[in-house]
N, C-alpha and C positions, 0 to 999 in steps of 0.2 A: 366417483373417485377412480374406479378401475380404468375407465376410458382415459382419464387424465394421466394416470401413471403410464398406461400403454402409449399414449401419444408422446409423453416425455421420453420413454424408452426409444421410440422411433427417432425422435429428434437427436438423442445422443448417438444412436447408431449412424445417422447421416452425418452428424458433426465429426465424429472420429474417422469415418470413412473418407470424408472430404479432406481433412488435414493429413491423413495417412497416405492417400494415393493421388488426390487431385490438386492439392495446394501447391503452388509454384514456390517452393522453398529455395532460397538462395543463401548458402552458408559456406564457411570455409572448412567445415568438417564433413565427414561422411555419414554423420548421424542425422536422423530425423527428429532428434530431441526437441529442437526449437518448434517444429510443427506440432509435436505432441503437447508441448507446453501451451500453445495457443488453444488447442482443443481442451486442455485441462482447465485453463482460465475460464472459458465460456461454460464449461461443465460446472465449475464451482459457483459461478455467478447465478446460473439458472437453478442450480440445486437449492440455493437459499430460497428462491421464489417458490419452488415446488414444495419445500418443507413447510413454509408459512401457509401456503394454499391448503396443504393437507391438514394442517392443524385447524384451520377454519372449518374444514369439512368434517372433522372428527367429532363423534359423539362423546368420546372421552374428554375432549377439551371442554365441552359444555358442562359435563359433570364435575370436572376438576375445578373450574372457576366457581361453581356453586359451593364446593367444599371449602375453598379458600374464603369465600364471602361469609359462610356460616361460622367458620372457626376464628376469623380475625376481624375485629371491629374497626380498627383504624385503617383508613385508606392507604396511608404510606406503608403500613406493614403488609397489606394485601399486595401492593405494588412490588414491594421487595421480594416477597415469597414467590409471586408469579414470575417476575422478571428473572430471578435467580434460577428457578426451575426450568423456565423456557430456554434460557441460555445454556444451562447444563445439558438439557435434553438435546439441544441443537449440536453442541460440541460432541456429544457421544454418538449421535447419528452421523455426524460428519467425519468421525475418526477414520473409518475405512477410506474415505476420499483423501484425507490428509496423508494417510499411510501410502496411498497410491502415488501422491505427489513426491513423497520422500523416496519411494522405491524407484520412480522414474529418474530422479536426480542421481541416485546411487548407480542405476543401470548405465546412465550416460557418463559416469565417472566425473560428474560435476560436483557432487557432494560425497564426502566420505566420513560424515559424522556417525559415530556408533549409535545403534538403535536405542540403547539405554539412555544416552545423553539426549537424543532427539525426543524421546518420550517424556523425559523430565522437563525439557524446554516446552514441549507441547502442554504439559500440565500447568506450568506457570503462566503461559499465554492464555490458557483456558480460564484460569482464575481471574486474570485481568479482564478478559472478555465478559465473564459473568458479572464482575463488579461494574463494568461500564454499562452493560445492558440493564442491570438492576437500577443503577443510578438514573439512567436515561428514562426508564419507565416511571420511576418515582417523580422525577422533575416534570416530565411531559404530562402525566395525569394530574398532578397538583396544579400546574399552570393552566391546563385546559378546563379544570373545574372552577378555579378562582377567577381567571381572566378569560372569559369565554370569547371575547372579541379580539383581544390582543395577546392570546396565549403564545403565539409564535414569537412575538417580540420579547415576552418575559422569559421564554426558554433561552433565547439568544443572549439576553442580558445575564442570566445565571451561568450559562455555559462559557461566556467570554472570559471571566477571571479564572475559572477552573482550567480552561484550555491553555491560557497563557502560563499559568502556574506549572502545569504538566510539561509544557514545552521548555520551561525554564529549568526544571529539575531533571528532565529526561537524560541529558548526557552524564549527570552525576549520580543519580539514584536508580534510574530505570534501566538504561542500556547496560550498565555493569552487571546487572542480574544475569544477562545472557552472554556477554562477552567479557574478555579480559583486556582492559585498557591500561596503557602505560605511556609515560613520556617516551620520546624517540630513543631507541637504543643506540649505542655507539657502533655505527656501521660506517662503511667507506663513503656512503653518500650523505650521511647526516649533516656534515658541514655545508654541503651544497644546498640541502633542503632548508636549513636554518638561515643561510645567507640569502637565499632567494626570498624567503618569507620576511626577513628583516627589511629588505629593500622595499617591500610593500607595506611596511609598518606593522607587521605581525610578529609578535613575540614568540620565542621558542616554547614558552609555557602554554601557548594556545595551539600547539601541534601535538597530536597524540597518535600512537600506533595501537592497533587492535589485533589481537591474535585470532586470525581466521583460518590459519593453516590446519587447525585441528578439524575443521569442517569442510573446507573447500580448497580448490587449487585456482579458482578464478581471482580476478584482480578488481580492486575498487578503491575509491577514496571519496570523501564527502565532507560537507560543512554542516554543522548542527549547532543547536543551542542559541540562547538569547542572552544579551547583556554580558556579564562577566563569564558566563559559561559558553560563550560562542567559541568554536574551535574547528580546526581542520583535523580530520581523522583519516589515517592511511592504513589500509590493510597490510599486514606483514607479508602476505603473498605478493603484493605489488612491489614492495621494497626488495624482497629476496629473489624474485623470479623475472623481473623486468630489467632491461638495460638502464644504466644511469640516466641517459638523455631521455628515455621514455618516461621514467619516473618523474623527472623534472618538468616535462611537458604536462603530465597529469597534475602535478602540484601547481603549475601555473594556472591551469584550468580551475582548480579549487580556490586558489588565491583570488581569482576573478569573482567567484561566488562570494567570497569573504568581503572583499573591498567594495563590491557593488551592492552589498547588503541584500542579496537575493533571498536569504532566509527571512528577513523582515518583510520584504515585498511578498514573498510566498505566504507568510502568515497573514498579512493584511488582506491579500486576495482571498485566502481561504475563509477568513472571518466575514468579509463582505459577501462572498458567494454563499456561505451558510445562512446569512440573513435573508438573501434572496430566495434560497431554497426553502427556508421555513415559511416565508410568505407564500411561495408557490404551493406548499403543502396546505396552508390555511385555505387556499382557494380550491384546490383539487379534492381534498379529503371529504368535505361535505357532499360534493356531487357523487363521488364513488360510493360513499356510505349510504346515501339514499337509494342508490341503484341496487345494492347488494344486501341491505340490512335484513330484508325478509328472507332471502335465500339462506343466510347463515344465522338467522334468529338473533340479530344484534339489536339491543335496545337503545344504546346511546354511544356516541363516539368515545366517551370517557370510560366505558365499561371495560373490565378486564378482558372480556371476550373479543373486544374490538382491537386489542393490541396487535395481534398478528396481521390484521388488515392494515393498520397504520405502519407497521414495520415493512410490510410488503410494498405499499405505495412509496414509502421513503426509499427503499432499496432500488426499485425500478427507476425512480426519478434521479437518484444518484448515478445510476448506470447511464441513463439517457443524457445526462449533462457532463459525464466524464470527459468526453472529447474536448470540451472547452478548457477544463482544468489542465489536461495533458498538453494542449496546444501552447498554453502559457508557459508550462514547464519546458517544453522543447525550445521556445524562444529564449528562455534564460540560458539554456545549455548552449545554444548557438552563440549567444553573447559571450559566454565564458570561453568558448572555443576561440572566438575572434580575439579576445584579450590575450589568450595564450599564444595565438599565432603572432600577434604584434610584439610579444615579448620573447620570441624564440627566433634565433638566427636560421637554423636549418630545421625543416619540418620532416625530414626523412625519418628520424627517430620517432616522431609523433605518429606518423603514418604506420610504421611498423608496430608501435605500441598499441594502436587501436586494432590493428590486425591481430595481434597476439591476444588482446582482450576478447575479440570475437571468437578466436580459435578455442581458447580455454573455456569460454562460457557456452560454446556451440550455438551461438545466437543466430537469429534470422537477420541477415545484414541488409535485406531489402524487402521488408514486409509489404503485404498488400495494404491498400489505403484503409480498409476497414480495420485490419489488425492494428495498424499504426494509430488510428484514431482512439481505439479503446484500450491499448496496452502500453504504448511507448511514452515514457516520461522524457526520454532522450531522442534526438534525431537518430535514424538508422545509421549504423556504422558506415555503410557504403556511401551515404550522402556526406558524412563527416570527413571521410577520407578524400572524396572528390573535392570538397571545399579546400582541404589542406594541400592537395596536389595543385590546384589552381593558384592558391596563395604562394606556394613554393615557386611556381613558374613566374609569378609576378615579382617575387623577390630577386630572381635571377635576371 
């Protein structure tokens, strides 16, 4: 284990040195914050793998699973206790890394949320994480025990209604736990926003404003929810700190997501992707388990001791397939941009708006191909601005 930890330390040193001094960062700010966030992302991702690998290597893990098996008779209870304790332990171990991410955003003046509020939010998110992991461990073990050949399909069928229910209630019950949502306030631009939305068949009741100025100065807007809960959400920082024409272009972009049903297409794609992913796991897991079961003294795939291995394989496979999901997301964003371009007379405000967005967020406007593949849900700002400049020239 010591060699593995040492090797990981060397990897982190090389990673941070590269993004600090060698990475070709293109940004509108004088800060290297965007490059540091790239390094932080890959640190977080690989940290999860190292923790799970270390748990597999640990003698304490072997003893702890035996204690659970001796003291709890029902398998679902064993799964609950193990899943909850594993998730809790991971959150506590990850807390210094989470604090580093918070500190970086504070240092770059991107985030100004008080530490007390941040810790409270971290606690709530940790509770959700513990519940999700516990439920996942219970469902996965029960399905793998009962449906040995088609466990992957049974997991998907159980997760399907739960996922849709959570997506349905998210805007109404979950998101308000973390942010303060309200109907659009009476501002100088409200009538313009409502009028543009009405022209696209969107009611004022489906447009919300969220108070983000207590946490950040950056800008954003998005579409969320399913069915009657489907809505456009605009950050108050966007309304208060951007020019009227800039806000309206961003709104046109979000209207495109709304009328093109990108949320539904995204959900459908995610569900199909998860089914393929589970089938892939069903093929890969037995091979890797046979390769390493003696090394880590594992008896069966369904044992408690095997859970970190299953989570490790799942995490790595999710990371490896992330570029496909992100590519689809970027295509949807380009489609929404095109809709907004077609419904906007002058694109100069849009160009300035995207530039302002990049300035406030101190983002990397032209990332390397590798970074774009693994991090970017939206096309880089530089590409989006170039597309709008070309469209503006065509309009003229």
